[in-house]
C-alpha positions in Angstrom: 48.8 70.0 150.9 50.9 67.9 153.2 53.4 67.2 150.4 53.6 71.0 149.7 54.4 71.7 153.3 57.1 69.1 153.4 58.7 70.5 150.3 58.6 74.0 151.7 60.3 72.8 154.9 62.9 71.0 152.9 63.7 74.1 150.8 63.7 76.2 153.8 66.3 74.1 155.6 68.5 73.8 152.6 68.5 77.6 152.3 69.3 77.8 156.0 72.4 75.6 155.6 73.7 77.5 152.6 73.1 80.8 154.3 74.7 79.9 157.6 77.8 78.1 156.0 78.4 80.2 152.9 78.1 83.7 154.4 80.8 86.2 153.3 81.8 86.3 157.0 82.8 82.6 157.1 86.3 83.6 158.1 87.5 80.9 160.4 88.4 77.3 160.2 89.1 75.2 163.2 90.4 71.8 164.3 88.9 69.8 167.3 88.0 72.5 169.9 88.5 70.1 172.7 92.3 70.0 172.3 93.6 73.5 171.6 97.3 73.7 170.7 98.4 70.8 172.9 98.7 67.1 173.1 99.7 64.4 170.5 96.7 64.9 168.3 97.2 68.6 167.9 100.9 68.2 167.2 100.2 65.5 164.6 97.5 67.8 163.1 99.9 70.7 162.9 102.6 68.6 161.4 100.2 67.4 158.7 98.9 70.9 158.1 102.4 72.4 157.7 103.5 69.5 155.5 106.2 68.3 157.8 106.6 65.2 160.0 108.9 66.9 162.5 107.0 69.9 164.0 109.2 72.4 166.0 107.3 71.7 169.2 107.1 68.2 170.6 103.9 66.8 172.2 105.7 66.5 175.5 106.9 70.1 175.6 103.8 71.8 174.2 101.5 71.5 177.2 104.1 73.2 179.4 104.6 76.1 176.9 101.0 76.7 175.9 98.4 77.4 178.5 94.8 76.7 178.1 92.9 79.2 180.3 89.3 79.8 181.1 88.0 83.2 182.3 84.4 83.7 183.5 82.9 87.1 182.6 79.3 88.0 183.4 78.6 84.3 183.8 80.1 83.5 180.4 83.1 81.0 180.4 85.6 82.1 177.8 88.6 80.2 176.5 92.1 81.4 175.7 95.3 79.7 174.4 98.3 81.6 175.7 102.0 81.3 175.0 105.2 83.2 175.1 106.3 86.4 176.8 106.8 90.0 175.8 104.4 92.5 174.2 100.8 91.0 174.3 99.2 90.2 171.0 95.6 89.0 170.9 94.4 86.8 168.0 90.7 87.0 167.1 89.3 84.5 164.6 86.5 84.9 162.1 83.1 83.3 161.7 83.0 80.3 162.0 86.3 79.4 163.7 88.3 79.1 167.0 91.7 80.0 168.5 93.2 77.2 166.5 92.8 79.1 163.2 96.1 80.8 164.0 98.1 77.5 164.1 100.6 78.8 161.4 101.5 82.0 163.2 101.0 81.1 166.8 104.3 79.6 167.8 106.3 81.8 165.5 104.9 85.0 167.1 105.1 83.5 170.6 109.0 83.4 170.2 109.0 87.2 170.9 105.5 88.0 172.2 102.9 87.0 174.6 100.2 85.5 172.3 96.6 85.3 173.5 94.4 83.4 171.0 90.7 84.0 171.8 87.8 81.6 171.3 85.0 84.0 170.6 81.7 83.4 172.4 79.9 80.3 171.1 83.1 79.2 169.2 85.8 76.8 170.1 85.6 76.1 173.9 83.9 79.4 174.9 80.3 79.7 175.9 77.7 82.0 174.4 76.1 84.6 176.7 72.9 83.4 178.0 71.2 86.6 179.0 72.0 89.0 176.0 72.7 88.8 172.3 76.4 88.3 171.6 76.8 91.4 169.2 80.2 92.6 168.2 80.0 95.2 170.9 79.1 92.7 173.6 81.9 90.4 172.4 84.4 93.3 172.6 83.3 94.1 176.1 83.7 90.4 177.2 87.1 90.2 175.6 88.2 93.5 177.3 87.1 92.4 180.7 88.7 89.0 180.2 92.0 90.5 179.2 91.9 92.8 182.3 91.3 89.6 184.5 94.3 88.0 182.7 96.4 91.2 183.5 96.9 91.9 179.8 97.6 95.6 179.2 97.5 97.5 175.9 97.7 94.6 173.5 98.0 94.7 169.7 94.9 93.1 168.3 95.0 90.9 165.1 91.5 90.2 163.7 90.6 88.1 160.8 87.4 88.5 158.8 84.5 88.9 161.3 87.2 89.3 164.0 88.4 92.5 162.2 85.1 94.1 163.1 85.5 93.1 166.7 89.1 94.5 166.7 87.8 97.9 165.4 84.9 98.1 167.8 87.3 97.3 170.7 89.6 100.1 169.6 86.8 102.6 169.4 85.3 101.7 172.8 88.6 101.3 174.6 91.0 103.7 172.7 93.6 104.0 175.4 93.7 100.2 176.0 94.9 99.0 172.7 98.4 99.5 171.2 97.7 98.7 167.6 95.6 96.7 165.1 96.3 94.3 162.3 93.2 93.5 160.2 93.4 90.5 158.0 90.7 90.2 155.2 88.4 92.2 157.5 84.6 92.3 157.0 84.0 95.8 158.4 81.2 97.5 156.3 77.5 96.8 156.3 76.3 94.3 153.8 73.3 91.9 153.4 75.4 89.3 151.6 74.6 86.0 153.2 72.3 87.5 155.8 68.6 86.8 155.4 65.6 85.3 157.2 67.2 81.9 156.5 70.5 82.8 158.2 68.5 84.1 161.3 66.3 80.9 161.4 68.5 79.0 164.0 67.6 81.7 166.5 63.8 81.2 166.1 62.6 79.4 169.3 61.5 75.8 168.8 61.1 75.8 165.0 64.6 77.1 164.3 66.3 74.8 166.8 64.3 71.8 165.5 65.2 72.1 161.9 68.8 73.0 162.7 69.4 70.1 165.1 67.8 67.5 162.9 68.9 68.4 159.4 72.2 70.2 159.8 74.0 66.9 160.5 72.5 65.5 157.3 73.2 68.3 154.8 76.0 70.3 156.5 79.0 68.3 155.2 78.4 68.9 151.5 78.0 72.6 152.1 81.2 72.8 154.2 83.2 71.1 151.4 82.1 73.7 148.9 82.6 76.5 151.3 86.2 75.4 152.2 87.1 75.4 148.5 85.7 78.9 148.1 87.5 80.2 151.3 90.9 79.0 150.3 90.7 79.7 146.6 92.9 80.2 144.6 95.0 78.1 147.0 94.1 74.4 147.7 92.5 73.4 151.0 95.3 72.1 153.2 95.8 68.4 153.1 94.1 66.3 155.8 92.2 69.5 156.9 88.7 68.8 155.7 88.0 65.9 158.1 88.8 68.0 161.2 86.7 71.0 160.0 83.7 68.8 159.2 83.5 67.7 162.8 83.2 71.3 164.0 81.2 73.0 161.3 78.4 70.4 161.3 77.5 70.6 165.0 74.0 72.2 165.3 74.9 74.2 168.4 77.9 75.8 166.6 75.8 76.4 163.4 73.4 78.4 165.5 76.3 80.5 166.9 77.7 81.1 163.4 74.3 82.1 162.1 73.6 84.5 165.0 77.0 86.2 164.5 76.2 86.8 160.8 72.7 88.0 161.6 73.9 90.5 164.2 76.9 91.8 162.3 75.5 94.3 159.8 73.5 96.3 162.4 76.7 96.7 164.4 78.8 97.8 161.4 76.1 100.3 160.5 76.5 101.8 163.9 80.3 101.8 164.2 81.6 102.3 160.7 81.0 106.1 160.8 83.4 106.1 163.8 86.3 104.3 162.3 88.1 107.7 161.7 88.3 108.1 165.5 91.0 105.3 165.6 94.4 106.7 166.1 96.5 103.7 167.0 98.9 102.2 164.4 96.9 100.0 162.0 97.9 97.6 159.2 95.3 96.1 156.8 96.0 92.9 154.8 93.7 91.7 152.0 93.8 89.3 149.1 93.0 90.3 145.6 91.2 87.0 144.9 89.0 86.9 148.1 85.7 85.3 147.3 84.3 85.7 150.8 84.9 89.3 151.8 85.4 91.6 148.8 88.5 93.6 149.5 87.5 96.8 147.6 84.3 97.1 149.6 86.0 96.4 152.9 89.9 96.6 153.2 90.4 99.3 150.6 87.4 101.3 151.8 88.7 101.2 155.3 92.2 102.3 154.2 90.6 105.3 152.6 88.8 106.1 155.8 92.0 105.8 157.8 94.7 107.3 155.5 97.5 106.8 158.0 96.8 103.1 158.0 99.2 100.7 156.2 97.5 98.6 153.4 99.0 95.5 151.8 97.2 93.8 148.9 98.4 90.3 148.4 98.4 89.0 144.9 96.8 85.7 143.9 95.5 85.4 147.5 92.1 84.5 148.9 90.4 84.8 152.2 92.3 82.4 154.4 95.4 84.6 154.8 96.5 83.2 158.2 96.8 79.8 156.6 98.0 80.6 153.1 100.2 83.7 153.8 101.2 83.5 157.4 104.4 85.4 156.9 102.3 88.4 155.7 100.5 88.4 159.0 103.8 88.3 160.9 105.3 91.2 158.8 102.2 93.2 159.4 102.6 92.9 163.1 106.1 94.0 162.9 105.1 97.0 160.8 102.6 98.0 163.4 105.1 97.6 166.2 107.6 99.9 164.3 105.1 102.7 163.9 105.0 105.5 166.5 
């Protein structure tokens, strides 16, 4: 009997790790959240990621150009990386992830825009709300109030994967306070892929926390390696990237936030997807034809049909991690939205 119980617990935890890490909404990939976009370590990481030993921004200049700002909304401390001047553009990462997921477009876009990269609640350096569930709608409200405190008016929102859903909900709830949307490999329609009792287990008091905090550090790394390969396919995972991602994705507190985001997403999409047709701002959708995380036909193409005035670009031989593998496509999509009336 005792052996059977132990076996059940082992199988349960293994399923938890797979469900939390291999969900179809695993849209973001991040470096060390303690040093966003500045300092020698981040510049070295950026140089390695881009395949160059001479990054365009030096470690001495970067801290003065990129601001790391914290805003407290409803008792929740939220982190933003801000750079540049001009029309405001807000970057919203997927799940899991952080503001650093935009490293390949951040400085390029900041040459002509004010770029605000957002660490969603529980990700990067942002706190998770303590007194309510951080649903997509709640996260949209927190972002909206934070941008108001930062004096950011009518931004263009760029959302990747899970962040695409947040961008849409933001546009529905605050229609006059957004200038346009760019949705990158968006997860925007209800699905139970990767969402189950196991993916919700970290939220269970005592038991969920116990198995998560004890066993995630033991088994998480192998799952992350497999998941990275799937997320970047058919492209290779960027060189020297795995080590920095492992340190983030195998933290039990972060795994809990990721699993909660997955578990809460479908109910929100069920509520808001019938309202997508209300959106009237310029909108561009990017998707990869080889996405193994968020099927483009069930999400990007379906959304384009619901919003016939939207612009849709299907990238050939492209997977889910478009901000890393096809950064120019993201830049072009932003310019396209800016050119629309």
